[in-house]
N, C-alpha and C positions, 0 to 999 in steps of 0.2 A: 424470806420476809419481804424483800424489796420487790420480788416478782408479784406477790399478791397485792402489795400496796399499789403497784402499777395497775393491776387489774381493777382494783377499787377506784382508782382515779379515772381510768378509761371509762368505766361504767358511769361514774358520776359526771364526767364531761361529755358523755354520749359519743365517745370516740369509737364508732362502730368498726371501722376497718382495722384499726390496731388491736382492738379487743378481740375480734374474731380470729385474727392472725395469731394472737397470743394463746387463745383457747385451743386452736388447732395444734400449736406446738405442744401444749400440755397433753392433749389427747394422743398425739403421736408418741410422746414419751411414756405415756401410761402412768405418770406420777403427778401427784399434786392436785388431783381433781377435787378432793374435799376442801382443800385450802382455797382453790379457785372459786368454788361455790360460795364459801364464806366471804371471800373478797367481793364477789358479785353482789351478794346480799347487802354488804356494807355500802357498796356503791349505790345500790337502789335506795338505801336509807338516806344517803346524801341527796339523791335526786328528789326524794320526798321532802326533805328539809328545804331544798332550794325552791320547790313548788310552794311550800308554806310561806316562804319569804318573798314570793312573787318574782323570784329570779327565773323560774321555769314556769311554763304554762301547760295546759292540758295536752297539747300536741307533743310537748317534750315528755310527758308521762307515758303517752302512747308509744312514742319512739323508744323510750327506755324499756318498755315492756317487750317490744318487738326485738330489740337487741338481746334482752335477757332470754327470750324464747330461743333465738338462734344459738346462743352460747350453751344453753341447757341441752339442746338437741345434740350438740357435739360431745359434751362431757357426761351426760346422763348415763350412758352405758357403763362408763368407768365407775361412777359413784354407785350405781345399782349393783355392780358386781362385787363391791366391797362391803355392803351392808350385811350380807349374810342372812338370808332367810326373809320370811314374810312377817312384817310387823302387825299386819291385820288388814281388814278391808275398810274402805271408805267410799261413800257415794259423794260425788262432786257434780255440781251443775250450776248454770245460771238460771235464775228463777223466771217464772212466767212474766212476760211483758218486757224482758230485757234480752238483748242479743249480743251484749259485750262479753268477750271471752278472753281477752289478753291476760287479765289478772288470774282468771280461773286456770288458764293453761300454765301459767308460771307456778301457781300453787300445786297443780297436778304434777308437774315435773319435780317439784321439791318433795312432795309426798312419795312419789315413786322412788326418788333417790334415797329416801329414808327407809325404803323397804315395804311400803304399803302397796296393796293391790288397789288401784283406783278404778272405780266404776264411774266413768264419765258419762253422764246422761245428756250432755250437750247444753244448748242454749234454749231459752224460752220454754222451760220445763214446768209443767203444771204440778201443783201440790200433790194431786192424786198419783202422778207418775213417780214422784219422789217416795211417797209412802209405800206404794206398791213395790218398787224396786227394793226398798229396805226390808220389807217383809219377805219377798221372794228370795233375796240373796242373804238374808240374815245379817244385815249390816247394822252396826250400832253407832257408827260415826257418820254424820251427814255434814257436808260443807256446802253452804249456799253462797252463791256469788251474785252480785248485782251492782251496777253503777248508777242506774237511774233512781230517782227518788221513789218512784212507784214500786221499786223492788222491795222496799221495806215492807209494804203491805203484802206482797207475795210471799216474803219470808215468814211473816206472821201467819199467813194462811197455811203454810207448810207446818209450822209449829202447832197451830190449832188443830189441824187434821191429825197430827200425831197424837195429840192429847185425846182427841175424840175416838181414835181407832186402835191405839196400842195401850197395852197395860205396861206401865213402866215399873 
């Protein structure tokens, strides 16, 4: 319990060096990866809360995402090996007009750790490419990412294209 609370605090405090060191210890032991993942998620929630209170800024959010990506790369193989089987397929991408992918990459790692096969289409992806991939790969779950305000319109374009081309 204390170990995961420390991970949560390290993530919340953006203590990269100590957090990565602790994650490496967990990875070497092969135990506690799921609890570590939960602690990291709770730490990210605190980061988000601090951002909402103007204690953290956009740069801090980006930094937190980068720390989380590093940590997930280390423990993801342990988590993926314990989920047992494929949960399903999901398409993930950052929509047309947006090139930000830190959040997308974190979500990708979380889905993979949960046992999903993630088809990552990348960044700046057109609505046509999303719909085409969904049809070709018979995927029923689509996750769209975007940071910029214009991403909302791109997400709407994807939804509208699905409505126009697919029978639900």
